[in-house]
C-alpha positions as CSV (number, residue, x, y, z in Angstrom):
1,X,-144.6,-15.7,-98.4
2,X,-142.4,-15.6,-95.2
3,X,-141.7,-18.9,-93.7
4,X,-142.7,-17.7,-90.3
5,X,-146.3,-16.9,-91.6
6,X,-146.4,-20.8,-92.7
7,X,-144.8,-22.0,-89.4
8,X,-147.1,-20.1,-86.8
9,X,-149.6,-18.1,-88.7
10,X,-148.4,-15.0,-86.9
11,X,-149.0,-12.3,-89.5
12,X,-152.9,-12.9,-89.8
13,X,-153.8,-14.0,-86.2
14,X,-154.6,-10.6,-84.6
15,X,-156.4,-9.2,-87.7
16,X,-158.5,-12.2,-88.7
17,X,-161.7,-13.8,-87.7
18,X,-161.5,-17.7,-87.2
19,X,-163.6,-20.7,-88.4
20,X,-163.5,-24.5,-88.5
21,X,-160.9,-24.6,-85.7
22,X,-160.1,-26.5,-82.5
23,X,-158.9,-23.4,-80.4
24,X,-157.2,-20.1,-81.2
25,X,-155.1,-20.6,-78.0
26,X,-153.0,-22.9,-79.7
27,X,-152.5,-21.3,-82.8
28,X,-149.2,-19.3,-82.0
29,X,-147.5,-22.2,-80.4
30,X,-147.5,-26.1,-81.4
31,X,-151.2,-26.4,-80.5
32,X,-153.7,-26.7,-77.8
33,X,-152.0,-29.2,-75.2
34,X,-154.1,-32.4,-75.1
35,X,-155.0,-34.6,-72.1
36,X,-153.9,-38.3,-72.0
37,X,-156.9,-39.2,-69.8
38,X,-159.6,-42.0,-69.8
39,X,-163.2,-40.8,-70.1
40,X,-163.6,-41.7,-66.5
41,X,-160.8,-39.5,-65.6
42,X,-162.2,-36.6,-67.6
43,X,-165.6,-36.9,-65.9
44,X,-163.6,-36.2,-62.7
45,X,-162.0,-33.2,-64.0
46,X,-158.7,-35.1,-64.7
47,X,-158.3,-35.6,-60.8
48,X,-157.6,-39.2,-60.8
49,X,-155.2,-39.2,-64.0
50,X,-152.3,-40.3,-62.0
51,X,-154.1,-43.1,-60.2
52,X,-156.2,-44.5,-63.2
53,X,-154.7,-47.6,-64.9
54,X,-156.4,-46.7,-68.4
55,X,-154.9,-43.0,-68.4
56,X,-151.5,-42.5,-69.8
57,X,-150.3,-40.1,-67.3
58,X,-148.4,-42.3,-64.8
59,X,-146.9,-45.5,-65.9
60,X,-147.0,-46.7,-62.4
61,X,-150.8,-46.9,-62.4
62,X,-150.6,-49.8,-64.9
63,X,-150.2,-52.0,-61.9
64,X,-154.0,-51.5,-61.6
65,X,-154.7,-53.7,-64.7
66,X,-155.8,-56.9,-63.5
67,X,-156.6,-58.3,-66.9
68,X,-155.6,-57.5,-70.5
69,X,-157.7,-54.2,-71.1
70,X,-158.2,-52.0,-74.0
71,X,-160.0,-48.7,-74.4
72,X,-160.9,-46.6,-77.4
73,X,-162.0,-42.9,-76.7
74,X,-163.8,-40.6,-79.0
75,X,-164.6,-36.8,-78.4
76,X,-166.9,-34.2,-80.1
77,X,-167.2,-30.7,-79.2
78,X,-169.3,-27.8,-80.1
79,X,-168.8,-24.0,-79.1
80,X,-167.9,-20.4,-80.0
81,X,-164.8,-18.6,-80.2
82,X,-164.2,-14.8,-80.3
83,X,-161.6,-12.3,-80.6
84,X,-161.6,-8.4,-81.2
85,X,-162.3,-8.8,-84.8
86,X,-165.1,-11.3,-84.7
87,X,-166.5,-14.7,-83.7
88,X,-166.8,-18.1,-85.0
89,X,-168.3,-21.6,-84.3
90,X,-166.1,-24.6,-83.1
91,X,-166.8,-27.9,-84.2
92,X,-164.5,-30.9,-84.1
93,X,-164.4,-34.6,-83.7
94,X,-161.4,-36.4,-82.4
95,X,-160.0,-39.8,-81.2
96,X,-157.9,-38.5,-78.3
97,X,-156.7,-41.6,-76.4
98,X,-156.2,-45.4,-77.1
99,X,-154.8,-47.7,-74.8
100,X,-153.9,-51.5,-74.8
101,X,-152.2,-53.2,-71.9
102,X,-152.4,-55.7,-69.0
103,X,-150.3,-57.9,-66.8
104,X,-147.5,-60.3,-67.8
105,X,-148.8,-63.8,-66.3
106,X,-147.2,-64.8,-63.0
107,X,-145.0,-61.8,-62.6
108,X,-145.6,-58.5,-60.9
109,X,-145.2,-56.6,-64.1
110,X,-147.8,-54.8,-66.3
111,X,-147.2,-53.2,-69.8
112,X,-149.2,-51.2,-71.9
113,X,-149.1,-49.3,-75.3
114,X,-151.0,-46.0,-75.7
115,X,-151.7,-43.3,-78.1
116,X,-152.8,-39.6,-77.2
117,X,-153.1,-36.1,-78.6
118,X,-150.1,-34.1,-77.3
119,X,-151.1,-30.9,-79.0
120,X,-154.0,-30.0,-81.5
121,X,-153.6,-27.4,-84.2
122,X,-156.4,-27.0,-86.5
123,X,-157.5,-23.6,-87.5
124,X,-158.6,-21.3,-90.6
125,X,-157.9,-17.5,-90.4
126,X,-159.4,-15.3,-92.8
127,X,-159.0,-11.4,-93.4
128,X,-160.2,-9.1,-96.0
129,X,-158.8,-5.9,-97.3
130,X,-157.5,-4.2,-100.6
131,X,-154.1,-4.4,-102.6
132,X,-152.9,-2.4,-105.7
133,X,-150.8,-4.7,-107.9
134,X,-151.3,-2.1,-110.8
135,X,-151.9,1.0,-109.0
136,X,-155.7,0.3,-108.8
137,X,-157.2,-0.9,-105.5
138,X,-158.7,-4.5,-105.6
139,X,-160.4,-6.2,-102.8
140,X,-158.7,-9.5,-101.3
141,X,-159.5,-12.2,-99.0
142,X,-156.4,-13.9,-97.5
143,X,-156.8,-17.2,-95.7
144,X,-154.4,-19.4,-93.8
145,X,-155.4,-22.7,-92.7
146,X,-153.8,-25.5,-90.7
147,X,-154.7,-29.1,-90.0
148,X,-152.8,-31.7,-87.6
149,X,-150.8,-31.7,-84.6
150,X,-148.4,-33.5,-82.3
151,X,-149.4,-37.1,-81.2
152,X,-147.8,-39.1,-78.3
153,X,-147.0,-42.7,-78.5
154,X,-146.1,-44.2,-75.1
155,X,-145.0,-47.6,-74.0
156,X,-145.3,-48.0,-70.3
157,X,-144.3,-50.7,-67.8
158,X,-145.1,-50.9,-64.1
159,X,-143.7,-53.2,-61.3
160,X,-145.7,-53.8,-58.1
161,X,-143.3,-54.4,-55.1
162,X,-146.5,-55.1,-53.0
163,X,-150.2,-54.5,-52.9
164,X,-149.5,-51.1,-51.6
165,X,-146.6,-49.9,-53.9
166,X,-145.8,-49.8,-57.4
167,X,-143.4,-47.9,-59.6
168,X,-143.1,-47.5,-63.3
169,X,-141.5,-45.9,-66.4
170,X,-142.4,-44.9,-69.9
171,X,-140.9,-43.9,-73.2
172,X,-142.8,-41.4,-75.5
173,X,-142.4,-41.0,-79.0
174,X,-143.8,-37.9,-80.3
175,X,-144.8,-37.8,-84.1
176,X,-147.1,-35.8,-86.2
177,X,-147.5,-33.0,-88.9
178,X,-149.1,-29.7,-89.7
179,X,-150.5,-29.1,-93.1
180,X,-150.7,-25.4,-93.8
181,X,-152.1,-23.6,-96.8
182,X,-152.1,-20.0,-97.7
183,X,-154.3,-18.5,-100.4
184,X,-155.3,-15.1,-101.7
185,X,-158.6,-14.5,-103.7
186,X,-158.9,-11.5,-105.5
187,X,-162.4,-9.4,-106.2
188,X,-161.4,-9.0,-109.9
189,X,-161.8,-12.6,-111.3
190,X,-159.2,-11.7,-114.0
191,X,-156.4,-12.0,-111.3
192,X,-155.2,-15.5,-110.4
193,X,-155.8,-16.9,-106.9
194,X,-152.3,-17.9,-105.8
195,X,-151.9,-20.7,-103.2
196,X,-149.0,-22.0,-101.2
197,X,-148.9,-25.3,-99.5
198,X,-146.4,-26.6,-97.0
199,X,-146.3,-29.5,-94.6
200,X,-144.3,-29.3,-91.1
201,X,-143.2,-32.8,-89.6
202,X,-142.8,-33.2,-85.7
203,X,-140.4,-35.6,-84.0
204,X,-139.6,-35.8,-80.2
205,X,-138.6,-38.3,-77.6
206,X,-139.7,-38.1,-73.9
207,X,-139.6,-40.2,-70.8
208,X,-141.7,-40.6,-67.8
209,X,-141.6,-42.2,-64.3
210,X,-143.9,-42.4,-61.5
211,X,-145.1,-44.2,-58.3
212,X,-148.3,-45.3,-56.5
213,X,-148.7,-45.8,-52.8
214,X,-151.7,-46.9,-50.7
215,X,-150.6,-46.1,-47.1
216,X,-154.1,-47.1,-45.9
217,X,-157.1,-48.7,-47.4
218,X,-159.0,-45.3,-47.8
219,X,-156.0,-43.3,-49.3
220,X,-154.3,-43.3,-52.5
221,X,-151.3,-41.3,-53.6
222,X,-149.5,-41.0,-56.8
223,X,-146.8,-38.9,-58.4
224,X,-145.2,-38.8,-61.8
225,X,-142.4,-36.7,-63.5
226,X,-142.0,-36.4,-67.4
227,X,-139.4,-34.9,-69.5
228,X,-139.9,-34.3,-73.4
229,X,-136.7,-32.9,-74.5
230,X,-137.3,-31.0,-77.9
231,X,-139.7,-31.1,-80.6
232,X,-137.6,-31.1,-84.0
233,X,-139.6,-29.6,-86.9
234,X,-138.7,-30.4,-90.6
235,X,-140.5,-28.8,-93.5
236,X,-142.1,-30.8,-96.4
237,X,-140.0,-34.1,-96.9
238,X,-136.6,-32.5,-96.0
239,X,-134.4,-33.9,-93.5
240,X,-133.2,-30.6,-92.4
241,X,-134.4,-29.4,-88.9
242,X,-135.8,-25.9,-89.5
243,X,-136.6,-25.3,-85.8
244,X,-136.2,-26.9,-82.5
245,X,-138.9,-26.2,-79.8
246,X,-138.1,-27.0,-76.1
247,X,-140.9,-29.0,-74.5
248,X,-141.6,-29.1,-70.8
249,X,-140.7,-31.2,-67.8
250,X,-143.9,-31.9,-66.0
251,X,-144.5,-32.8,-62.1
252,X,-147.5,-34.3,-60.8
253,X,-149.3,-35.3,-57.6
254,X,-152.5,-36.9,-57.1
255,X,-154.6,-37.8,-53.9
256,X,-157.7,-39.7,-53.6
257,X,-159.6,-40.5,-50.3
258,X,-162.7,-43.0,-49.7
259,X,-164.8,-41.1,-47.4
260,X,-167.2,-44.1,-46.9
261,X,-168.2,-47.1,-48.9
262,X,-169.2,-45.8,-52.4
263,X,-167.8,-42.2,-52.1
264,X,-164.5,-40.9,-52.9
265,X,-162.9,-37.5,-53.6
266,X,-159.6,-37.0,-55.6
267,X,-157.4,-33.9,-56.5
268,X,-154.4,-33.4,-58.5
269,X,-151.8,-30.8,-59.3
270,X,-149.4,-30.7,-62.5
271,X,-146.6,-28.1,-63.2
272,X,-145.1,-27.7,-66.4
273,X,-142.2,-25.4,-67.2
274,X,-143.6,-24.3,-70.8
275,X,-141.2,-21.4,-70.7
276,X,-138.6,-23.7,-72.3
277,X,-140.5,-23.3,-75.5
278,X,-140.2,-19.5,-75.5
279,X,-137.0,-19.1,-77.5
280,X,-138.1,-21.7,-80.0
281,X,-141.5,-20.2,-80.7
282,X,-140.1,-16.6,-80.9
283,X,-137.6,-17.8,-83.5
284,X,-140.5,-19.1,-85.7
285,X,-142.5,-16.0,-85.3
286,X,-144.6,-16.7,-82.3
287,X,-145.3,-14.5,-79.2
288,X,-143.7,-17.0,-76.6
289,X,-144.8,-19.3,-74.0
290,X,-145.2,-19.3,-70.0
291,X,-145.1,-21.9,-67.5
292,X,-148.5,-23.5,-66.6
293,X,-150.2,-24.9,-63.4
294,X,-153.0,-27.2,-63.5
295,X,-155.3,-27.8,-60.6
296,X,-158.2,-30.3,-60.8
297,X,-160.6,-32.1,-58.3
298,X,-163.6,-34.5,-58.4
299,X,-166.1,-36.6,-56.5
300,X,-167.3,-40.1,-57.5
301,X,-170.4,-41.6,-55.9
302,X,-171.2,-45.4,-56.5
303,X,-174.8,-46.5,-56.6
304,X,-173.8,-50.3,-56.3
305,X,-170.7,-51.3,-54.3
306,X,-170.9,-54.6,-55.8
307,X,-170.4,-53.3,-59.3
308,X,-168.7,-49.8,-58.8
309,X,-168.8,-49.1,-62.6
310,X,-172.5,-49.4,-63.2
311,X,-173.9,-46.1,-63.4
312,X,-171.9,-44.1,-60.9
313,X,-172.2,-40.4,-60.6
314,X,-168.7,-38.4,-61.3
315,X,-168.4,-34.6,-60.9
316,X,-165.1,-32.7,-61.6
317,X,-163.6,-29.2,-62.0
318,X,-160.4,-28.0,-63.4
319,X,-158.5,-24.7,-63.7
320,X,-155.4,-24.4,-65.7
321,X,-153.1,-21.6,-67.3
322,X,-152.3,-22.2,-71.0
323,X,-148.9,-22.1,-72.3
324,X,-149.1,-20.1,-75.7
325,X,-149.5,-16.5,-75.6
326,X,-151.6,-14.5,-78.1
327,X,-150.1,-11.1,-76.9
328,X,-147.1,-10.3,-74.8
329,X,-147.5,-10.8,-71.1
330,X,-151.2,-11.9,-71.6
331,X,-151.3,-15.7,-70.4
332,X,-154.7,-17.4,-71.2
333,X,-156.5,-19.6,-68.8
334,X,-158.9,-22.5,-68.9
335,X,-161.6,-23.4,-66.6
336,X,-163.8,-26.7,-66.9
337,X,-166.6,-28.5,-65.4
338,X,-167.6,-32.0,-65.8
339,X,-170.1,-34.7,-65.2
340,X,-170.1,-38.4,-66.4
341,X,-171.0,-41.9,-65.7
342,X,-170.5,-45.5,-67.0
343,X,-171.7,-49.0,-67.3
344,X,-170.2,-52.4,-67.5
345,X,-171.9,-55.4,-69.1
346,X,-171.1,-59.0,-70.4
347,X,-169.9,-60.2,-67.0
348,X,-167.7,-57.0,-67.0
349,X,-166.0,-58.0,-70.2
350,X,-167.1,-54.8,-71.8
351,X,-168.2,-51.5,-70.9
352,X,-168.5,-47.7,-71.7
353,X,-167.9,-44.5,-70.0
354,X,-169.3,-40.9,-71.1
355,X,-168.5,-37.4,-69.8
356,X,-169.8,-33.9,-70.6
357,X,-167.4,-31.1,-70.0
358,X,-168.0,-27.2,-70.4
359,X,-164.8,-25.2,-71.1
360,X,-164.1,-21.7,-71.0
361,X,-160.9,-20.4,-72.3
362,X,-160.0,-16.8,-72.2
363,X,-157.4,-14.0,-72.2
364,X,-157.7,-10.4,-71.1
365,X,-157.4,-8.9,-74.4
366,X,-160.9,-10.0,-75.8
367,X,-160.0,-13.6,-76.6
368,X,-162.7,-15.9,-75.3
369,X,-163.9,-19.3,-76.2
370,X,-166.6,-21.7,-74.8
371,X,-167.2,-25.3,-75.7
372,X,-169.1,-28.2,-74.8
373,X,-167.1,-31.6,-75.0
374,X,-168.7,-34.9,-75.2
375,X,-166.5,-37.8,-74.6
376,X,-167.5,-41.4,-75.0
377,X,-165.1,-44.5,-74.2
378,X,-165.3,-48.0,-74.9
379,X,-163.5,-50.6,-72.9
380,X,-163.0,-54.5,-73.3
381,X,-161.7,-56.4,-70.3
382,X,-160.4,-59.9,-71.2
383,X,-162.0,-62.7,-68.7
384,X,-164.2,-60.1,-67.1
385,X,-162.7,-57.3,-65.1
386,X,-163.9,-54.0,-63.7
387,X,-161.3,-51.4,-63.0
């Protein structure tokens, strides 16, 4: 079986129904891009990702951690995926974001370590047909499955020059694997069912930097840049790099405005030059990649200004183009709408946040997914702290 089939599943994708997958829109790339955001940020469409101290998008936002803080996020999704050959259900559960950090006592410095999903690539493809190994047609079912993806381990540090301005930097260690299995089952049980397994291992190194600025008490601004270099792929336990895929430079800007006490609106724009992955993906059998643009907005309404994290109403919307093509020249898009809330308890030493998103991914050639994503985050704040 060709190496490119095991690398990117190219030979089966356009003629096969799918099942037990995260998304068909990441199969012909390194996976569906993840989101290094807290549940609060997800409920707001991601629109405060650069300003939120417990998201991992802007290291400068760590200046907002007033106490040692930890968060743990879980996510479950249900939906349908369809392409011109059929449809299948989407079911998955993940732990997409974990963070531990806080200020260094008696200094303007804050540090944090976090984990998030950089790209998720779980799928099973199946196709049926006939083959004639002895000149007699025999029915066959071929399957190709993959489990795994790329993870992002970040170490970030921020420095607050004043109450209004902070800057920060981060280093990102990209690791992960993709376990692939190809199998053929014959309708005639006298034929053996061949199976081939392989594992791709990923490594990469990235850097990020950002700023936060409060020009007025009602206005917050944030900006960040991130460069991830190349993702190196090794097969099985070999030290030999079989492929290197370029990863994007990301440029992001964020704004949040407090209209009145207890009500704020936010917006964020992120551009990523995913086209740098095009050559590496084509070398591995993929179709290619295009640059992406993500725009999001959200509104947060607080019920209790003394305890703003107790049952606020959060609404958000997001639209983005997706990087990896299923057909040449046909770039997919994703649209999402979200709602959420949260609660703090035990003198603000602990709490939870919850969000519900409805996502639609589509391409013009008949590829479409819809999904409901329920995210739940638990937070612990040493000494009592409401972010």
